[in-house]
BALOBA-1460 file (C-alpha; in Angstrom, 3 decimals):
// residues 396
<rec num="1" residu="m" x="126.139" y="2.984" z="170.560"/>
<rec num="2" residu="a" x="126.802" y="1.827" z="174.105"/>
<rec num="3" residu="e" x="126.600" y="-1.888" z="174.803"/>
<rec num="4" residu="i" x="123.022" y="-3.020" z="175.310"/>
<rec num="5" residu="n" x="122.262" y="-5.343" z="178.205"/>
<rec num="6" residu="r" x="119.000" y="-7.181" z="178.542"/>
<rec num="7" residu="g" x="116.811" y="-5.635" z="181.203"/>
<rec num="8" residu="n" x="118.921" y="-2.470" z="181.301"/>
<rec num="9" residu="f" x="116.186" y="-0.110" z="180.101"/>
<rec num="10" residu="g" x="113.600" y="-0.224" z="182.881"/>
<rec num="11" residu="l" x="110.643" y="1.988" z="182.076"/>
<rec num="12" residu="s" x="112.653" y="4.720" z="180.359"/>
<rec num="13" residu="s" x="111.916" y="5.820" z="176.796"/>
<rec num="14" residu="g" x="115.322" y="7.464" z="176.749"/>
<rec num="15" residu="r" x="117.124" y="4.247" z="177.578"/>
<rec num="16" residu="l" x="115.137" y="2.379" z="174.948"/>
<rec num="17" residu="f" x="115.936" y="5.132" z="172.426"/>
<rec num="18" residu="q" x="119.648" y="4.334" z="172.707"/>
<rec num="19" residu="i" x="119.085" y="1.199" z="170.623"/>
<rec num="20" residu="f" x="118.202" y="3.407" z="167.647"/>
<rec num="21" residu="r" x="121.530" y="5.238" z="167.792"/>
<rec num="22" residu="d" x="123.090" y="2.494" z="165.685"/>
<rec num="23" residu="g" x="121.244" y="4.076" z="162.753"/>
<rec num="24" residu="q" x="119.601" y="0.778" z="161.830"/>
<rec num="25" residu="p" x="115.848" y="0.078" z="161.564"/>
<rec num="26" residu="h" x="114.338" y="-2.104" z="164.283"/>
<rec num="27" residu="t" x="111.055" y="-3.911" z="164.728"/>
<rec num="28" residu="k" x="109.203" y="-4.009" z="168.034"/>
<rec num="29" residu="a" x="110.070" y="-7.673" z="168.267"/>
<rec num="30" residu="e" x="113.768" y="-6.844" z="167.968"/>
<rec num="31" residu="l" x="113.416" y="-4.119" z="170.596"/>
<rec num="32" residu="a" x="111.722" y="-6.544" z="172.968"/>
<rec num="33" residu="e" x="114.525" y="-9.058" z="172.437"/>
<rec num="34" residu="l" x="117.265" y="-6.455" z="172.974"/>
<rec num="35" residu="s" x="115.696" y="-4.771" z="175.987"/>
<rec num="36" residu="g" x="113.979" y="-7.659" z="177.703"/>
<rec num="37" residu="l" x="110.740" y="-5.644" z="177.905"/>
<rec num="38" residu="a" x="107.289" y="-6.933" z="176.978"/>
<rec num="39" residu="r" x="105.975" y="-5.788" z="173.590"/>
<rec num="40" residu="s" x="103.144" y="-3.910" z="175.276"/>
<rec num="41" residu="t" x="105.706" y="-1.953" z="177.322"/>
<rec num="42" residu="i" x="107.766" y="-1.342" z="174.190"/>
<rec num="43" residu="s" x="104.730" y="0.266" z="172.538"/>
<rec num="44" residu="l" x="104.134" y="2.512" z="175.544"/>
<rec num="45" residu="r" x="107.755" y="3.707" z="175.523"/>
<rec num="46" residu="l" x="107.845" y="4.201" z="171.753"/>
<rec num="47" residu="d" x="104.660" y="6.266" z="171.441"/>
<rec num="48" residu="p" x="106.089" y="9.498" z="172.898"/>
<rec num="49" residu="l" x="109.268" y="9.085" z="170.850"/>
<rec num="50" residu="i" x="107.175" y="8.803" z="167.697"/>
<rec num="51" residu="s" x="105.042" y="11.790" z="168.722"/>
<rec num="52" residu="l" x="108.187" y="13.868" z="169.262"/>
<rec num="53" residu="g" x="109.454" y="12.811" z="165.847"/>
<rec num="54" residu="m" x="112.656" y="11.336" z="167.306"/>
<rec num="55" residu="i" x="111.932" y="7.991" z="165.651"/>
<rec num="56" residu="a" x="109.887" y="7.340" z="162.549"/>
<rec num="57" residu="p" x="108.660" y="4.430" z="160.433"/>
<rec num="58" residu="a" x="111.238" y="2.995" z="158.067"/>
<rec num="59" residu="a" x="110.636" y="0.933" z="154.938"/>
<rec num="60" residu="e" x="108.687" y="-2.233" z="155.542"/>
<rec num="61" residu="s" x="110.921" y="-5.279" z="155.901"/>
<rec num="62" residu="s" x="109.785" y="-8.746" z="154.984"/>
<rec num="63" residu="s" x="109.699" y="-11.109" z="157.931"/>
<rec num="64" residu="t" x="110.411" y="-14.813" z="157.745"/>
<rec num="65" residu="g" x="106.757" y="-15.502" z="157.176"/>
<rec num="66" residu="g" x="103.330" y="-13.894" z="157.200"/>
<rec num="67" residu="r" x="102.890" y="-10.134" z="157.043"/>
<rec num="68" residu="p" x="105.966" y="-7.877" z="156.823"/>
<rec num="69" residu="s" x="106.962" y="-6.344" z="160.174"/>
<rec num="70" residu="s" x="106.908" y="-2.566" z="160.575"/>
<rec num="71" residu="q" x="110.328" y="-1.102" z="161.322"/>
<rec num="72" residu="l" x="111.275" y="2.089" z="163.109"/>
<rec num="73" residu="v" x="114.455" y="4.138" z="162.780"/>
<rec num="74" residu="l" x="116.112" y="7.207" z="164.285"/>
<rec num="75" residu="n" x="114.778" y="10.296" z="162.526"/>
<rec num="76" residu="e" x="118.044" y="12.132" z="161.826"/>
<rec num="77" residu="n" x="116.237" y="15.197" z="160.537"/>
<rec num="78" residu="a" x="113.636" y="15.606" z="163.285"/>
<rec num="79" residu="y" x="115.456" y="18.629" z="164.712"/>
<rec num="80" residu="v" x="118.842" y="20.303" z="164.297"/>
<rec num="81" residu="v" x="121.795" y="21.241" z="166.432"/>
<rec num="82" residu="a" x="124.259" y="24.066" z="165.954"/>
<rec num="83" residu="g" x="128.033" y="23.911" z="166.085"/>
<rec num="84" residu="v" x="130.205" y="27.010" z="166.425"/>
<rec num="85" residu="d" x="133.999" y="27.019" z="166.282"/>
<rec num="86" residu="f" x="135.817" y="30.151" z="167.424"/>
<rec num="87" residu="g" x="139.513" y="30.440" z="166.665"/>
<rec num="88" residu="a" x="141.870" y="33.267" z="167.509"/>
<rec num="89" residu="s" x="141.086" y="35.041" z="164.237"/>
<rec num="90" residu="h" x="138.217" y="33.145" z="162.632"/>
<rec num="91" residu="a" x="134.754" y="31.823" z="163.419"/>
<rec num="92" residu="v" x="132.503" y="29.204" z="161.848"/>
<rec num="93" residu="a" x="128.804" y="28.663" z="162.578"/>
<rec num="94" residu="s" x="126.800" y="25.689" z="161.312"/>
<rec num="95" residu="l" x="123.685" y="23.578" z="161.593"/>
<rec num="96" residu="a" x="123.735" y="19.777" z="161.545"/>
<rec num="97" residu="n" x="121.309" y="16.895" z="161.772"/>
<rec num="98" residu="f" x="121.507" y="14.081" z="164.318"/>
<rec num="99" residu="s" x="123.959" y="12.065" z="162.207"/>
<rec num="100" residu="g" x="126.430" y="14.944" z="162.362"/>
<rec num="101" residu="k" x="125.926" y="15.881" z="158.720"/>
<rec num="102" residu="i" x="126.507" y="19.614" z="158.374"/>
<rec num="103" residu="l" x="123.517" y="21.088" z="156.573"/>
<rec num="104" residu="v" x="124.797" y="24.633" z="156.181"/>
<rec num="105" residu="s" x="127.661" y="26.735" z="157.525"/>
<rec num="106" residu="i" x="129.217" y="30.174" z="157.345"/>
<rec num="107" residu="e" x="132.775" y="31.279" z="158.099"/>
<rec num="108" residu="t" x="134.228" y="34.710" z="158.717"/>
<rec num="109" residu="k" x="137.336" y="36.434" z="159.990"/>
<rec num="110" residu="r" x="136.599" y="37.301" z="163.591"/>
<rec num="111" residu="q" x="139.057" y="38.231" z="166.327"/>
<rec num="112" residu="i" x="138.329" y="36.403" z="169.574"/>
<rec num="113" residu="s" x="139.950" y="39.360" z="171.331"/>
<rec num="114" residu="d" x="136.972" y="41.502" z="170.246"/>
<rec num="115" residu="g" x="135.319" y="40.083" z="173.370"/>
<rec num="116" residu="p" x="132.302" y="37.913" z="174.152"/>
<rec num="117" residu="e" x="129.542" y="40.400" z="173.346"/>
<rec num="118" residu="v" x="130.810" y="41.113" z="169.843"/>
<rec num="119" residu="c" x="131.574" y="37.473" z="169.049"/>
<rec num="120" residu="l" x="128.361" y="36.060" z="170.485"/>
<rec num="121" residu="r" x="126.212" y="38.710" z="168.790"/>
<rec num="122" residu="w" x="127.721" y="37.586" z="165.492"/>
<rec num="123" residu="m" x="127.054" y="33.948" z="166.349"/>
<rec num="124" residu="i" x="123.440" y="34.568" z="167.364"/>
<rec num="125" residu="a" x="122.706" y="36.595" z="164.241"/>
<rec num="126" residu="e" x="124.264" y="33.990" z="161.952"/>
<rec num="127" residu="l" x="122.452" y="31.073" z="163.568"/>
<rec num="128" residu="k" x="119.138" y="32.871" z="163.139"/>
<rec num="129" residu="h" x="120.042" y="33.510" z="159.514"/>
<rec num="130" residu="l" x="121.014" y="29.865" z="158.936"/>
<rec num="131" residu="l" x="117.805" y="28.616" z="160.560"/>
<rec num="132" residu="a" x="115.669" y="30.896" z="158.431"/>
<rec num="133" residu="g" x="117.521" y="29.787" z="155.309"/>
<rec num="134" residu="q" x="116.653" y="26.160" z="156.100"/>
<rec num="135" residu="g" x="113.007" y="27.029" z="156.789"/>
<rec num="136" residu="l" x="113.460" y="26.201" z="160.478"/>
<rec num="137" residu="t" x="112.384" y="27.947" z="163.660"/>
<rec num="138" residu="s" x="114.361" y="28.427" z="166.864"/>
<rec num="139" residu="d" x="112.183" y="25.762" z="168.521"/>
<rec num="140" residu="q" x="113.698" y="23.185" z="166.169"/>
<rec num="141" residu="l" x="117.201" y="23.970" z="167.429"/>
<rec num="142" residu="l" x="117.794" y="21.684" z="170.412"/>
<rec num="143" residu="a" x="121.404" y="22.366" z="171.380"/>
<rec num="144" residu="i" x="124.375" y="24.563" z="170.517"/>
<rec num="145" residu="g" x="127.951" y="23.318" z="170.847"/>
<rec num="146" residu="i" x="130.675" y="25.969" z="171.043"/>
<rec num="147" residu="g" x="134.445" y="25.537" z="170.879"/>
<rec num="148" residu="l" x="136.649" y="28.323" z="172.290"/>
<rec num="149" residu="p" x="140.438" y="28.771" z="171.982"/>
<rec num="150" residu="g" x="141.142" y="28.708" z="175.701"/>
<rec num="151" residu="p" x="140.423" y="26.911" z="178.987"/>
<rec num="152" residu="v" x="136.739" y="26.437" z="179.785"/>
<rec num="153" residu="e" x="135.004" y="25.238" z="182.929"/>
<rec num="154" residu="h" x="132.747" y="22.828" z="181.083"/>
<rec num="155" residu="s" x="130.173" y="22.465" z="183.869"/>
<rec num="156" residu="t" x="129.353" y="26.196" z="183.682"/>
<rec num="157" residu="g" x="130.445" y="27.049" z="180.141"/>
<rec num="158" residu="k" x="132.576" y="29.898" z="181.462"/>
<rec num="159" residu="p" x="136.080" y="30.548" z="180.086"/>
<rec num="160" residu="a" x="138.728" y="30.349" z="182.822"/>
<rec num="161" residu="s" x="141.665" y="32.769" z="182.532"/>
<rec num="162" residu="p" x="142.048" y="32.303" z="178.757"/>
<rec num="163" residu="p" x="145.376" y="33.882" z="177.703"/>
<rec num="164" residu="i" x="144.317" y="35.180" z="174.258"/>
<rec num="165" residu="m" x="140.633" y="35.875" z="174.977"/>
<rec num="166" residu="m" x="140.543" y="39.373" z="176.426"/>
<rec num="167" residu="g" x="137.311" y="40.065" z="178.297"/>
<rec num="168" residu="w" x="136.107" y="36.434" z="178.277"/>
<rec num="169" residu="d" x="137.328" y="35.331" z="181.711"/>
<rec num="170" residu="g" x="134.339" y="34.122" z="183.741"/>
<rec num="171" residu="f" x="131.834" y="35.298" z="181.118"/>
<rec num="172" residu="d" x="128.608" y="33.276" z="181.275"/>
<rec num="173" residu="v" x="128.405" y="32.162" z="177.651"/>
<rec num="174" residu="p" x="125.347" y="29.875" z="178.050"/>
<rec num="175" residu="a" x="123.342" y="32.579" z="179.856"/>
<rec num="176" residu="r" x="124.068" y="35.117" z="177.110"/>
<rec num="177" residu="v" x="123.115" y="32.712" z="174.322"/>
<rec num="178" residu="n" x="119.963" y="31.624" z="176.178"/>
<rec num="179" residu="q" x="118.725" y="35.196" z="176.019"/>
<rec num="180" residu="e" x="118.101" y="34.455" z="172.329"/>
<rec num="181" residu="f" x="117.708" y="30.663" z="172.048"/>
<rec num="182" residu="n" x="115.851" y="28.198" z="174.249"/>
<rec num="183" residu="a" x="118.439" y="25.517" z="173.531"/>
<rec num="184" residu="k" x="121.029" y="23.772" z="175.648"/>
<rec num="185" residu="v" x="124.389" y="25.539" z="175.273"/>
<rec num="186" residu="l" x="127.549" y="23.463" z="175.725"/>
<rec num="187" residu="v" x="130.967" y="25.113" z="175.724"/>
<rec num="188" residu="d" x="134.374" y="23.454" z="175.635"/>
<rec num="189" residu="n" x="137.939" y="24.270" z="174.651"/>
<rec num="190" residu="d" x="138.896" y="23.944" z="171.013"/>
<rec num="191" residu="v" x="141.176" y="20.926" z="171.440"/>
<rec num="192" residu="n" x="138.514" y="18.834" z="173.168"/>
<rec num="193" residu="v" x="136.092" y="19.744" z="170.407"/>
<rec num="194" residu="m" x="138.637" y="18.799" z="167.738"/>
<rec num="195" residu="a" x="139.156" y="15.438" z="169.454"/>
<rec num="196" residu="l" x="135.421" y="14.776" z="169.208"/>
<rec num="197" residu="g" x="135.421" y="15.748" z="165.528"/>
<rec num="198" residu="e" x="138.422" y="13.574" z="164.674"/>
<rec num="199" residu="r" x="136.953" y="10.537" z="166.380"/>
<rec num="200" residu="h" x="133.503" y="11.032" z="164.829"/>
<rec num="201" residu="v" x="134.872" y="11.140" z="161.280"/>
<rec num="202" residu="a" x="138.032" y="9.039" z="161.279"/>
<rec num="203" residu="y" x="137.968" y="6.750" z="164.329"/>
<rec num="204" residu="p" x="134.354" y="6.016" z="165.334"/>
<rec num="205" residu="d" x="135.290" y="2.550" z="166.617"/>
<rec num="206" residu="v" x="138.329" y="3.684" z="168.629"/>
<rec num="207" residu="d" x="137.535" y="4.169" z="172.312"/>
<rec num="208" residu="h" x="140.995" y="5.282" z="173.456"/>
<rec num="209" residu="l" x="142.476" y="8.226" z="171.580"/>
<rec num="210" residu="i" x="144.598" y="11.317" z="172.195"/>
<rec num="211" residu="f" x="144.264" y="14.283" z="169.878"/>
<rec num="212" residu="l" x="147.181" y="16.701" z="170.087"/>
<rec num="213" residu="k" x="146.981" y="20.191" z="168.637"/>
<rec num="214" residu="a" x="150.335" y="21.786" z="167.850"/>
<rec num="215" residu="a" x="149.986" y="25.374" z="166.722"/>
<rec num="216" residu="t" x="150.281" y="28.743" z="168.450"/>
<rec num="217" residu="g" x="149.786" y="26.721" z="171.624"/>
<rec num="218" residu="i" x="149.964" y="23.018" z="172.430"/>
<rec num="219" residu="g" x="147.160" y="21.035" z="174.027"/>
<rec num="220" residu="s" x="145.443" y="17.682" z="173.846"/>
<rec num="221" residu="g" x="141.996" y="16.153" z="173.994"/>
<rec num="222" residu="i" x="141.723" y="12.756" z="175.660"/>
<rec num="223" residu="i" x="139.098" y="10.145" z="174.826"/>
<rec num="224" residu="s" x="139.129" y="7.106" z="177.096"/>
<rec num="225" residu="g" x="136.490" y="4.413" z="177.233"/>
<rec num="226" residu="g" x="134.711" y="6.195" z="174.388"/>
<rec num="227" residu="l" x="134.198" y="9.330" z="176.489"/>
<rec num="228" residu="l" x="135.911" y="12.713" z="176.426"/>
<rec num="229" residu="q" x="137.865" y="13.134" z="179.652"/>
<rec num="230" residu="r" x="137.761" y="16.659" z="181.093"/>
<rec num="231" residu="g" x="138.929" y="16.106" z="184.662"/>
<rec num="232" residu="a" x="137.639" y="17.804" z="187.806"/>
<rec num="233" residu="q" x="137.821" y="21.375" z="186.501"/>
<rec num="234" residu="g" x="137.935" y="20.783" z="182.740"/>
<rec num="235" residu="t" x="141.720" y="21.121" z="182.362"/>
<rec num="236" residu="a" x="142.558" y="17.502" z="181.476"/>
<rec num="237" residu="g" x="144.854" y="17.372" z="178.459"/>
<rec num="238" residu="d" x="146.543" y="20.749" z="179.063"/>
<rec num="239" residu="i" x="149.977" y="19.322" z="178.326"/>
<rec num="240" residu="g" x="151.446" y="22.539" z="176.914"/>
<rec num="241" residu="h" x="152.580" y="23.573" z="180.371"/>
<rec num="242" residu="v" x="154.330" y="20.362" z="181.347"/>
<rec num="243" residu="r" x="158.051" y="20.963" z="181.849"/>
<rec num="244" residu="v" x="160.354" y="19.241" z="179.321"/>
<rec num="245" residu="s" x="164.067" y="18.450" z="179.565"/>
<rec num="246" residu="s" x="165.051" y="20.798" z="176.719"/>
<rec num="247" residu="g" x="163.067" y="23.670" z="178.223"/>
<rec num="248" residu="g" x="165.745" y="24.800" z="180.658"/>
<rec num="249" residu="d" x="165.106" y="28.354" z="181.796"/>
<rec num="250" residu="v" x="163.023" y="29.355" z="178.750"/>
<rec num="251" residu="s" x="160.183" y="31.508" z="180.059"/>
<rec num="252" residu="c" x="156.563" y="30.727" z="179.238"/>
<rec num="253" residu="h" x="153.621" y="33.119" z="179.075"/>
<rec num="254" residu="c" x="152.023" y="31.138" z="181.909"/>
<rec num="255" residu="g" x="154.720" y="32.477" z="184.256"/>
<rec num="256" residu="n" x="156.715" y="29.267" z="184.580"/>
<rec num="257" residu="f" x="159.871" y="28.096" z="182.834"/>
<rec num="258" residu="g" x="160.682" y="25.194" z="180.536"/>
<rec num="259" residu="c" x="157.117" y="24.441" z="179.429"/>
<rec num="260" residu="l" x="156.542" y="22.327" z="176.329"/>
<rec num="261" residu="e" x="154.690" y="25.228" z="174.715"/>
<rec num="262" residu="a" x="157.657" y="27.542" z="175.327"/>
<rec num="263" residu="v" x="159.954" y="25.398" z="173.165"/>
<rec num="264" residu="a" x="157.772" y="23.414" z="170.743"/>
<rec num="265" residu="s" x="154.904" y="25.731" z="169.719"/>
<rec num="266" residu="a" x="154.945" y="27.538" z="166.379"/>
<rec num="267" residu="p" x="155.956" y="30.925" z="167.893"/>
<rec num="268" residu="a" x="158.787" y="29.266" z="169.836"/>
<rec num="269" residu="i" x="160.150" y="27.525" z="166.735"/>
<rec num="270" residu="i" x="159.869" y="30.701" z="164.647"/>
<rec num="271" residu="k" x="161.681" y="32.737" z="167.313"/>
<rec num="272" residu="k" x="164.532" y="30.225" z="167.334"/>
<rec num="273" residu="l" x="164.899" y="30.161" z="163.552"/>
<rec num="274" residu="v" x="164.763" y="33.949" z="163.246"/>
<rec num="275" residu="s" x="167.589" y="34.146" z="165.783"/>
<rec num="276" residu="e" x="169.555" y="31.881" z="163.430"/>
<rec num="277" residu="g" x="168.989" y="34.255" z="160.537"/>
<rec num="278" residu="l" x="166.094" y="32.597" z="158.675"/>
<rec num="279" residu="p" x="163.497" y="35.043" z="157.255"/>
<rec num="280" residu="i" x="160.438" y="33.341" z="158.798"/>
<rec num="281" residu="r" x="157.537" y="35.595" z="159.800"/>
<rec num="282" residu="n" x="154.723" y="33.158" z="160.555"/>
<rec num="283" residu="t" x="153.649" y="29.511" z="160.599"/>
<rec num="284" residu="s" x="153.028" y="29.481" z="156.843"/>
<rec num="285" residu="d" x="156.639" y="30.512" z="156.247"/>
<rec num="286" residu="l" x="157.792" y="27.807" z="158.646"/>
<rec num="287" residu="i" x="155.833" y="25.065" z="156.882"/>
<rec num="288" residu="d" x="157.011" y="26.359" z="153.499"/>
<rec num="289" residu="a" x="160.622" y="26.193" z="154.681"/>
<rec num="290" residu="t" x="160.245" y="22.534" z="155.625"/>
<rec num="291" residu="r" x="158.699" y="21.784" z="152.246"/>
<rec num="292" residu="r" x="161.638" y="23.476" z="150.553"/>
<rec num="293" residu="a" x="163.917" y="21.213" z="152.593"/>
<rec num="294" residu="k" x="165.530" y="23.977" z="154.622"/>
<rec num="295" residu="v" x="167.722" y="21.966" z="156.965"/>
<rec num="296" residu="e" x="167.397" y="24.361" z="159.919"/>
<rec num="297" residu="a" x="163.585" y="24.347" z="159.697"/>
<rec num="298" residu="i" x="163.405" y="20.563" z="159.406"/>
<rec num="299" residu="q" x="165.719" y="20.101" z="162.382"/>
<rec num="300" residu="a" x="163.693" y="22.553" z="164.489"/>
<rec num="301" residu="i" x="160.421" y="20.828" z="163.627"/>
<rec num="302" residu="r" x="161.929" y="17.406" z="164.327"/>
<rec num="303" residu="q" x="163.158" y="18.604" z="167.740"/>
<rec num="304" residu="a" x="159.704" y="20.016" z="168.505"/>
<rec num="305" residu="g" x="158.326" y="16.555" z="167.723"/>
<rec num="306" residu="r" x="160.796" y="15.011" z="170.171"/>
<rec num="307" residu="d" x="159.788" y="17.477" z="172.881"/>
<rec num="308" residu="i" x="156.115" y="16.710" z="172.294"/>
<rec num="309" residu="g" x="156.930" y="12.994" z="172.281"/>
<rec num="310" residu="e" x="158.599" y="13.328" z="175.691"/>
<rec num="311" residu="v" x="155.295" y="14.442" z="177.230"/>
<rec num="312" residu="l" x="153.180" y="12.060" z="175.163"/>
<rec num="313" residu="s" x="155.269" y="9.067" z="176.250"/>
<rec num="314" residu="t" x="154.084" y="9.688" z="179.807"/>
<rec num="315" residu="c" x="150.518" y="10.003" z="178.548"/>
<rec num="316" residu="v" x="150.863" y="6.650" z="176.780"/>
<rec num="317" residu="s" x="151.891" y="5.012" z="180.042"/>
<rec num="318" residu="l" x="149.031" y="6.644" z="181.952"/>
<rec num="319" residu="i" x="146.200" y="6.347" z="179.429"/>
<rec num="320" residu="n" x="147.258" y="3.615" z="176.980"/>
<rec num="321" residu="p" x="145.636" y="5.084" z="173.834"/>
<rec num="322" residu="a" x="145.220" y="3.096" z="170.635"/>
<rec num="323" residu="v" x="145.753" y="6.175" z="168.447"/>
<rec num="324" residu="i" x="147.535" y="9.507" z="168.866"/>
<rec num="325" residu="v" x="146.405" y="12.047" z="166.282"/>
<rec num="326" residu="i" x="148.587" y="15.082" z="165.595"/>
<rec num="327" residu="g" x="146.655" y="18.126" z="164.376"/>
<rec num="328" residu="g" x="146.963" y="21.904" z="164.353"/>
<rec num="329" residu="s" x="148.920" y="24.096" z="161.953"/>
<rec num="330" residu="l" x="152.289" y="22.484" z="162.751"/>
<rec num="331" residu="s" x="150.948" y="19.099" z="161.648"/>
<rec num="332" residu="s" x="151.214" y="20.420" z="158.087"/>
<rec num="333" residu="a" x="154.944" y="19.784" z="158.461"/>
<rec num="334" residu="g" x="153.879" y="16.158" z="158.088"/>
<rec num="335" residu="e" x="156.438" y="13.439" z="158.781"/>
<rec num="336" residu="h" x="159.080" y="15.871" z="160.027"/>
<rec num="337" residu="l" x="157.035" y="16.560" z="163.184"/>
<rec num="338" residu="i" x="155.504" y="13.126" z="163.568"/>
<rec num="339" residu="a" x="158.841" y="11.346" z="163.124"/>
<rec num="340" residu="g" x="160.175" y="13.236" z="166.136"/>
<rec num="341" residu="v" x="157.104" y="12.291" z="168.174"/>
<rec num="342" residu="r" x="157.366" y="8.621" z="167.213"/>
<rec num="343" residu="e" x="161.097" y="8.517" z="167.908"/>
<rec num="344" residu="v" x="160.635" y="9.381" z="171.575"/>
<rec num="345" residu="v" x="157.261" y="7.769" z="172.278"/>
<rec num="346" residu="y" x="158.266" y="4.366" z="170.934"/>
<rec num="347" residu="a" x="161.642" y="4.528" z="172.702"/>
<rec num="348" residu="r" x="160.300" y="5.524" z="176.125"/>
<rec num="349" residu="s" x="156.940" y="3.776" z="176.356"/>
<rec num="350" residu="m" x="156.528" y="0.232" z="177.590"/>
<rec num="351" residu="p" x="156.263" y="-2.253" z="174.679"/>
<rec num="352" residu="l" x="152.844" y="-3.482" z="175.749"/>
<rec num="353" residu="a" x="151.506" y="0.092" z="175.624"/>
<rec num="354" residu="s" x="153.112" y="1.027" z="172.314"/>
<rec num="355" residu="e" x="153.321" y="-2.115" z="170.197"/>
<rec num="356" residu="n" x="149.938" y="-1.472" z="168.550"/>
<rec num="357" residu="l" x="149.923" y="2.305" z="169.005"/>
<rec num="358" residu="s" x="149.371" y="4.421" z="165.892"/>
<rec num="359" residu="i" x="150.760" y="7.969" z="165.778"/>
<rec num="360" residu="v" x="149.279" y="9.713" z="162.768"/>
<rec num="361" residu="q" x="148.516" y="13.079" z="161.215"/>
<rec num="362" residu="s" x="144.933" y="14.343" z="161.482"/>
<rec num="363" residu="k" x="142.649" y="13.088" z="158.732"/>
<rec num="364" residu="v" x="140.034" y="15.758" z="159.370"/>
<rec num="365" residu="g" x="142.225" y="18.854" z="159.531"/>
<rec num="366" residu="r" x="140.742" y="22.247" z="160.264"/>
<rec num="367" residu="e" x="137.194" y="20.914" z="159.835"/>
<rec num="368" residu="g" x="137.564" y="18.963" z="163.065"/>
<rec num="369" residu="g" x="136.563" y="21.938" z="165.190"/>
<rec num="370" residu="i" x="133.204" y="22.596" z="163.570"/>
<rec num="371" residu="i" x="132.400" y="18.876" z="163.287"/>
<rec num="372" residu="g" x="133.290" y="18.360" z="166.928"/>
<rec num="373" residu="a" x="131.180" y="21.314" z="168.068"/>
<rec num="374" residu="n" x="128.167" y="19.685" z="166.448"/>
<rec num="375" residu="v" x="129.051" y="16.303" z="167.981"/>
<rec num="376" residu="l" x="129.209" y="17.997" z="171.393"/>
<rec num="377" residu="a" x="125.616" y="19.150" z="170.894"/>
<rec num="378" residu="i" x="124.402" y="15.863" z="169.394"/>
<rec num="379" residu="e" x="125.787" y="13.756" z="172.230"/>
<rec num="380" residu="h" x="123.799" y="15.848" z="174.697"/>
<rec num="381" residu="v" x="120.557" y="15.779" z="172.706"/>
<rec num="382" residu="l" x="120.576" y="12.026" z="172.119"/>
<rec num="383" residu="a" x="121.569" y="11.063" z="175.673"/>
<rec num="384" residu="s" x="118.951" y="9.019" z="177.527"/>
<rec num="385" residu="d" x="118.416" y="11.648" z="180.253"/>
<rec num="386" residu="t" x="117.789" y="14.374" z="177.671"/>
<rec num="387" residu="i" x="115.318" y="12.196" z="175.787"/>
<rec num="388" residu="d" x="113.484" y="11.388" z="179.013"/>
<rec num="389" residu="q" x="113.233" y="15.095" z="179.818"/>
<rec num="390" residu="m" x="111.786" y="15.765" z="176.350"/>
<rec num="391" residu="v" x="109.221" y="13.007" z="176.906"/>
<rec num="392" residu="e" x="108.245" y="14.394" z="180.307"/>
<rec num="393" residu="r" x="107.764" y="17.897" z="178.893"/>
<rec num="394" residu="s" x="105.658" y="16.551" z="176.034"/>
<rec num="395" residu="i" x="103.379" y="14.737" z="178.500"/>
<rec num="396" residu="d" x="103.036" y="17.793" z="180.750"/>
């Protein structure tokens, strides 16, 4: 929960509601003390929140004397949100409550290259099925968070020239979904969504974090000051196309040469090892080779870690994160990849920026995408402006 300052809530129910996001029960007296509002004003701001079901009575708590004081708490199950994670060849749809607990989910093999109509029709049908299975209506679904494996203009929800998403460029995802659901639709790239999921589960108290995904491509999600940083057009964290010293004249699918992704992604490493005579067909074979202590595979993974560390060392100087989390399929190589990252980051970064820096493997793994998609939706629903809009509509 954001820091609470006395007198910072004005007349807004939504601002007052933020106190409840700590998950703890509060009395009206406590709310008055925290907000600086009179108890009569507190009651006026709480009434619509109670009517909407956003907060509810908790167990009675004994006060220091006299009658026990009635407590109120965030109603985590008042409504639901949906989280949907699209990968290149899979898709997961889920429903979650306000705490981020996933209530139900379904996963399938689904090619993102099938295009937006096919993929979104599947998503819409499955969300309706999941809602019905929970005895819920579409009106109880307040927001849908969607992660896509490509660049997204977050303000519009439209994919922007995604390299592996044929037919998705400029497609209005929110408008299509809103033909079926009257819920806010939020769309972001998969790495940003994974960063949200990792922080929610493993690092809820860390306000400065970089999540790096190393897989078919390489990208990062940046959390600074507790907030996901997207930049002006939503491309913040796209480090896969930063030129690295070992890149030379290696061509990249983006049209440039020497990009990090061209030398340190899974396809790049596999291509190199195949040229050296190793029978490696895919990422699973690559990870298996490192586990079987194949020297060539270990050396290639370690060098990929160094290349990634070269770019991350600049990020450390610019952003000063407390934690760098390495995820994606290549992270399954474990210490072989991370050791290369650490070697360069700790050598090149200023001591003040790196002395307390942790560089670790993802604790959440492949679940980070679906968790983060739900967090994306939850953060919107529970924001003060959204709550105020709900209150206004309920009064009208």
